[in-house]
C-alpha positions as CSV (number, residue, x, y, z in Angstrom):
1,M,105.1,-48.9,-3.6
2,S,103.0,-46.0,-2.4
3,H,99.7,-44.8,-4.2
4,P,98.7,-41.3,-4.7
5,T,96.0,-39.9,-2.5
6,Q,93.3,-37.7,-3.8
7,Q,93.4,-34.4,-1.8
8,P,90.1,-32.6,-1.0
9,Q,89.2,-29.7,-3.2
10,Y,88.5,-26.6,-1.5
11,G,86.1,-24.1,-2.5
12,A,83.6,-26.7,-3.8
13,P,79.9,-25.4,-3.5
14,H,77.7,-26.8,-0.7
15,P,74.0,-27.6,-1.5
16,A,71.6,-24.8,-0.7
17,P,69.4,-25.3,2.5
18,P,65.6,-26.2,2.0
19,V,63.3,-23.1,1.6
20,P,60.7,-23.1,4.4
21,V,57.1,-23.7,2.9
22,G,54.5,-21.6,4.5
23,P,50.7,-22.8,5.5
24,P,48.4,-22.7,2.5
25,N,46.2,-20.0,1.9
26,N,42.9,-19.8,3.7
27,G,40.3,-20.9,1.0
28,L,37.6,-21.1,3.8
29,G,38.1,-17.5,4.7
30,T,38.0,-16.5,1.0
31,A,34.7,-18.3,0.5
32,A,33.4,-16.7,3.8
33,L,34.2,-13.3,2.4
34,V,32.5,-13.8,-1.0
35,L,29.3,-15.4,0.8
36,G,29.3,-12.4,3.1
37,I,29.3,-10.0,0.5
38,I,26.7,-11.7,-1.6
39,G,24.7,-12.3,1.6
40,V,24.8,-8.4,2.5
41,V,23.5,-7.4,-1.0
42,F,20.7,-9.9,-1.0
43,A,19.6,-9.3,2.6
44,L,18.9,-5.7,1.4
45,F,16.0,-6.8,-0.8
46,P,12.5,-7.5,0.5
47,L,11.9,-10.4,-1.6
48,L,15.5,-12.0,-1.3
49,F,16.3,-11.3,2.5
50,W,15.8,-15.0,3.4
51,L,18.5,-15.9,0.8
52,G,20.8,-13.2,2.3
53,G,20.3,-14.6,5.7
54,I,21.3,-18.2,4.6
55,L,24.3,-17.0,2.9
56,G,25.2,-14.9,5.9
57,L,24.9,-17.9,8.2
58,L,27.4,-19.9,6.0
59,A,29.8,-17.0,5.8
60,L,29.7,-16.9,9.4
61,I,30.3,-20.5,10.0
62,L,33.1,-20.8,7.2
63,G,34.7,-17.6,8.7
64,W,34.9,-19.0,12.2
65,V,36.4,-22.2,10.8
66,G,38.8,-20.4,8.7
67,I,40.0,-18.2,11.8
68,G,40.5,-21.4,13.9
69,R,42.7,-22.9,11.1
70,A,44.7,-19.7,10.8
71,K,45.3,-19.6,14.6
72,R,46.5,-23.3,14.4
73,G,49.0,-22.4,11.5
74,A,47.2,-24.6,9.3
75,A,46.1,-21.7,6.8
76,A,47.1,-18.2,6.3
77,N,45.0,-15.1,5.2
78,K,43.6,-14.7,8.7
79,G,42.3,-11.2,7.8
80,V,40.2,-12.6,5.0
81,A,38.6,-15.0,7.4
82,V,37.9,-12.2,9.9
83,A,36.4,-10.0,7.2
84,G,34.0,-12.9,6.1
85,T,32.8,-13.6,9.5
86,V,31.9,-9.9,10.0
87,L,30.1,-9.6,6.7
88,G,28.4,-13.0,7.3
89,L,27.1,-11.5,10.7
90,V,26.1,-8.2,9.1
91,G,24.2,-10.0,6.3
92,L,22.4,-12.2,8.9
93,V,21.5,-9.4,11.1
94,L,20.3,-7.3,7.9
95,S,18.0,-10.2,6.7
96,V,16.2,-10.5,9.9
97,V,15.5,-6.9,10.2
98,V,14.4,-6.4,6.5
99,G,12.2,-9.6,7.1
100,I,10.7,-8.0,10.0
101,V,9.9,-4.7,8.2
102,T,8.7,-6.6,5.1
103,A,6.4,-8.7,7.3
104,V,4.7,-5.5,9.0
105,V,4.4,-3.8,5.5
106,V,2.9,-6.8,3.9
107,N,0.5,-7.1,6.9
108,E,-0.7,-3.8,6.8
109,A,-1.3,-3.9,3.1
110,V,-3.3,-7.0,3.4
111,K,-5.2,-5.2,6.2
112,D,-5.9,-2.1,3.9
113,I,-7.0,-4.6,0.9
114,N,-9.4,-6.5,3.3
115,K,-10.7,-3.1,4.6
116,E,-11.2,-2.1,1.0
117,L,-12.9,-5.2,0.0
118,S,-15.1,-5.3,2.9
119,N,-16.9,-1.9,2.3
120,T,-19.3,-1.1,4.7
121,A,-22.8,-2.0,3.1
122,P,-25.8,0.2,3.2
123,K,-27.8,-0.4,6.3
124,D,-31.2,1.0,6.1
125,T,-33.1,3.7,4.8
126,S,-35.5,6.2,6.3
127,G,-38.2,8.5,4.6
128,G,-37.4,12.2,4.3
129,G,-39.5,15.1,3.7
130,K,-41.8,13.0,1.4
131,G,-42.7,10.6,4.3
132,S,-41.3,7.6,2.5
133,A,-41.4,4.4,4.6
134,A,-38.0,2.8,5.7
135,P,-37.7,-0.9,4.5
136,G,-38.3,-3.7,7.0
137,D,-35.4,-4.7,9.3
138,T,-34.3,-8.2,8.5
139,G,-32.5,-8.7,11.8
140,G,-29.2,-9.0,10.2
141,A,-26.1,-6.8,11.0
142,K,-26.6,-4.8,7.8
143,G,-30.2,-4.0,8.8
144,G,-32.9,-3.7,6.2
145,E,-32.4,-4.2,2.5
146,V,-31.8,-1.0,0.4
147,P,-33.2,-0.6,-3.0
148,E,-30.9,0.1,-6.0
149,T,-32.1,3.5,-6.4
150,L,-33.6,6.0,-3.9
151,A,-35.9,8.7,-4.4
152,A,-35.3,12.5,-3.8
153,D,-35.1,13.4,0.0
154,E,-34.5,9.7,1.2
155,T,-31.5,8.9,3.5
156,I,-29.3,6.0,3.4
157,I,-27.6,4.7,6.7
158,Y,-24.6,2.6,6.5
159,D,-23.5,0.1,9.0
160,D,-21.2,2.7,10.6
161,D,-24.2,5.0,11.0
162,L,-23.0,7.4,8.3
163,K,-26.2,8.9,6.9
164,I,-26.4,10.6,3.4
165,T,-29.4,12.5,1.8
166,V,-29.9,13.8,-1.5
167,S,-32.5,16.4,-2.3
168,A,-34.9,16.8,-5.2
169,A,-33.2,18.5,-8.3
170,K,-34.2,22.1,-8.8
171,P,-33.2,24.5,-11.8
172,F,-29.8,26.1,-11.4
173,Q,-28.7,29.2,-13.6
174,P,-24.9,29.0,-14.2
175,S,-23.0,32.1,-14.0
176,E,-20.9,33.4,-17.1
177,F,-17.7,32.0,-15.3
178,A,-19.3,28.4,-14.8
179,A,-17.4,25.5,-16.1
180,G,-18.9,22.2,-17.2
181,H,-22.1,23.4,-18.8
182,T,-22.8,22.7,-22.4
183,A,-24.8,25.1,-24.3
184,G,-28.5,24.1,-25.1
185,N,-28.6,21.8,-21.9
186,K,-30.5,22.4,-18.8
187,A,-28.8,23.0,-15.4
188,Y,-30.0,21.2,-12.1
189,Q,-28.9,21.6,-8.6
190,V,-29.0,19.1,-5.9
191,T,-28.2,19.2,-2.2
192,V,-26.3,16.6,-0.4
193,V,-26.5,16.2,3.4
194,V,-24.0,14.1,5.2
195,E,-24.6,13.3,9.0
196,N,-21.8,11.4,10.8
197,A,-23.5,9.5,13.5
198,S,-20.5,7.1,13.8
199,K,-18.0,7.2,16.7
200,A,-15.0,8.2,14.2
201,K,-14.2,11.1,12.1
202,F,-15.4,11.2,8.5
203,D,-13.2,12.7,5.5
204,G,-15.7,14.7,3.6
205,D,-13.1,15.3,1.0
206,L,-13.8,11.6,-0.1
207,V,-17.4,12.2,-1.2
208,L,-17.7,11.7,-4.9
209,L,-20.6,12.5,-7.1
210,E,-21.4,11.3,-10.5
211,A,-24.8,11.6,-12.5
212,R,-26.5,10.2,-15.5
213,A,-29.6,11.7,-17.3
214,G,-32.6,10.4,-19.0
215,T,-33.6,7.0,-20.1
216,E,-30.6,6.7,-22.2
217,G,-28.5,7.2,-19.2
218,V,-25.9,9.8,-20.8
219,T,-23.3,11.4,-18.5
220,A,-24.6,14.6,-17.0
221,E,-21.3,16.5,-16.5
222,Q,-20.9,18.3,-13.1
223,I,-21.0,22.0,-13.2
224,F,-18.4,24.1,-11.3
225,D,-19.3,27.6,-10.3
226,G,-19.0,30.1,-7.5
227,D,-22.3,29.5,-6.1
228,L,-21.7,25.8,-5.5
229,D,-19.9,24.3,-2.5
230,G,-19.5,20.5,-2.1
231,V,-19.0,18.5,1.1
232,T,-15.3,19.1,2.3
233,G,-13.0,18.8,5.4
234,S,-13.2,16.6,8.3
235,L,-16.5,15.7,9.8
236,A,-16.5,14.9,13.7
237,P,-19.0,12.4,15.2
238,G,-22.5,13.9,15.7
239,K,-22.0,16.6,13.0
240,K,-23.6,17.5,9.6
241,A,-22.2,18.9,6.5
242,T,-24.1,20.2,3.4
243,G,-22.9,20.5,0.0
244,T,-24.3,21.9,-3.1
245,Y,-23.7,20.2,-6.7
246,A,-24.8,21.1,-10.0
247,F,-25.2,19.1,-13.5
248,S,-25.6,19.8,-17.2
249,V,-28.6,17.8,-18.4
250,P,-30.0,17.4,-21.9
251,A,-33.1,19.3,-22.4
252,D,-35.4,16.6,-23.0
253,A,-34.2,14.5,-20.0
254,K,-36.9,13.9,-17.3
255,T,-34.8,12.1,-14.7
256,L,-31.4,12.7,-13.2
257,T,-29.7,9.8,-11.6
258,V,-27.1,10.9,-9.0
259,E,-24.6,8.4,-7.5
260,V,-22.7,9.2,-4.3
261,T,-19.7,7.4,-3.2
262,P,-18.8,8.4,0.2
263,G,-15.2,6.9,0.3
264,L,-13.3,3.8,0.0
265,E,-15.0,2.2,3.1
266,H,-18.7,2.7,1.7
267,E,-20.5,1.3,-1.1
268,E,-22.0,3.9,-3.7
269,Q,-25.5,4.6,-3.7
270,Q,-27.9,6.0,-6.4
271,W,-30.8,8.4,-6.0
272,E,-33.4,8.7,-9.0
273,L,-34.6,12.4,-9.1
274,K,-37.5,13.4,-11.4
275,F,-37.9,16.8,-12.9
């Protein structure tokens, strides 16, 4: 007895071939790109350049590792890893440059501050036309002690041999175009002589005068007039400059205290002038 046999069915579907799976995305390269961008930004700021350098170095390392993985076929996105590496290198270089510039600027600022704080102190005084005697020499670098106020025609000598002399006050008649004179006050003129006996140029434009009058020490306003010409311009070593100044003084005042500040490198000094 024969048994029926099952005939194969033609046209039956075949199973689809497996889809090939590519390498995973390059996470290290992405991290390098992000760190590189942030590192470049931080490297441009003077106070954060060090952080930019650290992030740039990390981006450089992760970028190199990401490139190596992409070459071995273990990861994709090689371009992202290359970009992260480049940005990491840029951030690292920028941080070094900005760090050097910041150090130089800070160093110069510290020098300027120290220079301003260590103002040249008065060195000595010598008698002027009135024959005042100079104070005794203490033997120190700053020479003899200088009184708080000098008299008319006395000279102060600073450590750098800059010499300043203030003359006695004499009456001054302001013109109709004068500025700074108060009606009812008296006007007095003083002459300031600056002698640069140092070895460097002196900026006469930095010379500043202020004055107070009488026992109450009221402010004596400076008068500006066509006949008055203060100390100005650069003063070469060994040269002198003379300036004239006038102040508006209350009518009952008997003294005029003139304070001269030669500049940032010299302390102020006062002269008490009697009428």
